[in-house]
C-alpha positions, -999 to +999 in steps of 0.1 A: +000+000+000+010+036-007-002+065+014-006+100+000-005+127+025-024+155+008-034+192+012-066+206-001-068+243-009-104+256-007-098+288-028-080+270-056-101+237-054-067+220-057-051+190-042-013+189-035+004+156-026+028+166+002+042+131+009+040+099-011+048+072+014+055+035+005+036+021+035+006+029+057+002+062+075-030+079+087-049+107+103-031+140+098-033+169+124-021+204+115+001+222+140-001+260+141+037+262+136+033+247+101+038+209+103+016+179+104+014+149+127+004+114+114+004+079+128+017+046+114+026+013+128+016+023+163+040+054+163+035+091+156+055+112+132+060+149+124+059+159+087+072+194+080+054+213+052+086+228+037+106+196+039+082+167+041+095+134+055+085+112+085+103+122+117+093+100+146+079+117+178+091+101+211+059+087+227+078+068+254+061+035+264+031+043+241+042+023+210+007+010+201-009+044+192-040+043+171-051+071+148-070+092+173-046+119+183-046+157+183-030+190+193-039+214+221-052+249+212-019+264+224+001+239+203+021+227+234+005+193+241-004+162+222-034+139+231-029+103+220-050+072+222-029+041+228-032+006+244-029+004+282-018-027+301-052-043+294-047-039+256-076-014+253-074+022+241-067+048+267-061+086+264-028+101+274-011+135+270+025+144+264+045+174+251+040+179+214+077+175+209+077+141+226+081+128+261+066+105+287+028+101+283+005+109+313-027+089+316-060+109+314-089+084+312-093+059+340-119+039+320-113+021+287-118+019+259-115+056+252-106+072+219-096+109+218-112+131+191-116+168+203-101+195+224-122+224+238-110+258+225-100+269+260-078+239+263-094+226+295-115+197+283-112+166+260-140+151+240-138+114+231-158+083+226-159+054+249-179+022+255-191+017+291-224-001+300-240+008+267-228+013+231-201+039+222-211+073+233-195+108+234-178+117+267-159+147+281-134+150+309-108+175+322-074+174+304-058+165+337-081+136+342-110+131+366-147+124+364-161+119+329-194+132+316-215+113+291-228+139+266-250+117+243-278+092+249-302+071+228-278+063+200-267+029+187-232+042+182-214+076+183-180+087+171-158+116+160-167+144+185-151+177+176-157+212+191-168+243+172-142+271+175-164+290+200-168+260+222-206+262+219-212+229+202-197+194+198-203+178+164-203+140+161-216+112+140-244+092+155-262+060+144-299+054+149-318+025+133-289+018+109-286+054+096-254+073+104-258+111+103-240+141+116-253+158+148-243+186+171-250+190+208-241+214+235-212+203+257-236+199+286-257+174+266-286+197+257-300+211+224-293+180+202-297+188+165-295+165+135-273+182+108-275+157+079-303+135+066-294+116+035-285+081+022-248+084+028-231+070+059-215+102+074-185+103+097-159+125+114-172+161+112-146+188+117-156+224+121-132+249+105-113+272+128-131+303+113-165+288+122-177+288+086-176+252+075-178+216+086-157+190+067-167+154+069-164+119+053-193+103+034-193+066+029-216+048+004-251+038+015-251+006+036-215+008+048-210-008+082-187+011+106-158+032+092-137+008+071-107+015+050-102+009+013-134+023-001-144+050-026-156+078-003-164+115-006-150+144+013-178+169+018-181+205+031-213+219+046-221+253+062-215+254+099-251+263+105-263+234+085-276+232+049-267+215+017-232+200+015-210+200-015-187+173-027-150+183-027-133+150-036-140+114-046-111+093-033-100+059-022-098+059+016-121+059+046-105+048+079-075+071+084-085+097+059-097+124+083-103+107+116-090+137+136-090+175+133-071+184+102-077+220+093-050+246+088-053+274+115-064+299+089-091+276+075-079+280+039-066+244+037-069+210+053-049+178+053-061+143+044-049+109+035-057+088+004-044+054-004-032+034-034-032-004-034 
């Protein structure tokens, strides 16, 4: 497999391949200092925009990282999801330049997906007594709060830049749509209602758009190696537009991937 780490320019409607990697890498984040972070083979890597190559980030004992990772609003801290001693996904934080991870979530499995704009709270998905739901907890750890209810499955929570909403994908009766909800679990709103299986919504930093991944009708879960669409919709809701038809899925945009100025975003596509 080849992995193409790509940049999409909204104004130019243009894709640039930043790095063509002979192997499997996934899930780009965009650091405000002008580099990307991706994962591959359980490890994390930095990719500079001006000299793109994989440079491993020291994650200490966490050598089984999955593709749910992200950067704090101040750019100083990295949240990662990696296997704990039980073999299940747990959330840790560490310096963005590398270091020893500190455990955040006591309960597993937990998969990181979003960081509140004020830097104090993490949003993630976890499976407890019921199917996967959206949870929040303080960055330093502590009691978690379940934000969602009455869904068969939830994933991909990401905050709006003003912190007023958490967007996520939620499944009910076999349909997977995008939703938003207040961080306290009130004012739930359905934001898509179509035949696609919609995943991983990411509000743009300027508050204007939401980028997401659309799978073909009938897709189960969020698999890799399918023809999928990247779509853009207004942040207030409305008709989305197709940006790209690509080979990908799992690993394409699992985590926040916008450039800080909202003019571009990073994504992965794959070649078999």
